[in-house]
C-alpha positions, 0 to 999 in steps of 0.5 A: 672783287670788292671785299671788306668795303664797309670795314675799309670805309670805317678805317678810312673814317678813323684815319681822316678823323671823320665823325659822320658819313657826311664828313667822309663824303666831304673828303671825297669831294675835296679830291674830286668835286664830281665824285659819285660818293653818296651818303645814302649809298655809303650807309648800305656799303658800311652795312655790307648790303652793297658795294660801289661798282664804279671804278672811278669811285675807287680811284677817288678813294685811292686819292683820299687815303693816298697810299700810292696804290690804284683804286682797283687795289683798294677794292680787292686787297685784304683788310689787313693790307689796307690798314698796313698800307695806311699806317706805313704811308702816313706813319700811323700807329696801327693799334690806335687806328684799329681802336678808333675804328672798332666802336663802329664795327661793334655798333654794326654787329649790335644792330645786326644782332638786335635785328636778328633777335626781333625775328623771335617767334614761330613761323609756318613754312610752305614749300614744294615737296621734294619726295617723288611720292608726293610730287606736286604737293606742298609741304608744311613745316615749322620754324622756331627762332629764339635768342640763344644768349651770347651765342646769338640766335638759334633757328629750329626747322621741323617737318612732321613726315609720315615716317618720323619727325625731321628736325634741324637746328643751327644759327641764324646769320645776317650776312651781306645782303641776305639772311642765312640758315645752315641747319643740321640734324642733331642726331643724324646726317640731315642738312639744309641751307636757307638763303632768305631775303633780308626781313624788315620790321615787323618781319611778318614773312620770310621768303627765299630759297631752301636747298638740300636733298630728298628725305623720302624716296629711293634716291637722295636727290639734290633739290632746291625750292622756294619757301615762304615762312609766315609768322604766327601770333603764337606757337601752334600744337597743330603745326607741330603735330599735323602731317607735313604733306598737303594736297595740291589744292590746299588753301594756304589761307585756310591752313594759316587760319587753322594755325591761329592767324586771322586772314581777312582776305583768303583769296589774296593770301592764296594768290600771293603765296601761290605766285611766289612759290610757283615763280621762277625763270627756268627749270633748274634755276630759281632766283627770287627777285626783290619785287616778288618778295616785296609783294609778300611783305605788302600782303602780310605786314598789314595782317600782322600789324592789325593782329598786334594792335588788336591784341594790344587793345585787348590787353588794355581792356 
């Protein structure tokens, strides 16, 4: 199974003295003019958002580094093994090779951190209620994302349940091709895991899957639901204080409007959010497809940008 592909490519660039991905592509073409190595795809590979799937490309890579190992080994080996093989074969100093490749790693980490911090704000969250006492209802929650200094980005998720306020917190992590939240209850044993599609600017909406166990009910049932998190222009006291459970016929657009988000086409918002939340393939399995997530982005990006521009014009007035 391919692992550490982005880091291995950066080490390869350092070994070759390549400055850009184009230089790296040229090295692949020298060993195979018909190589499938592509500069644009290499950008995703080096970000960890994807990895090459063609064995032939790994065979080309094996020729580029010339460590006497097959392409499959390049894909599957540990990063330390890869570095050591290059150093042993070509009499390179490991410290020098790692130092040369390190700035690119720091740059990538910095890009991810900047992207995470750009998400700072308050989000209204809508998902299916898990409790058997509120079956077929939606549940509204609040997600707050804020910078936590050197510790990275902190997320807080809370629901105003009839019994008490349920709150979880933990780090936000962008890893591979998704964004993850592994949140725990500071003063209890509650825990939920969120796997969300990677957001793109202006991050008007986050969407994906939430997994955990029922909180209100006779049994703690493992559960998973689709969830939509819509960015608000400002924190809302109503979002923090109103009871989380919503009647099944609640208009999400109307609820968002009551939380301070201007909605020019309520029907489109209700249809778009409803389609996402009720999507899926079969009972017990729900996987979010990219077009489904993109439809939400296309719906809310114009709303968010229009509001931001209006606020900017108001500030200039």
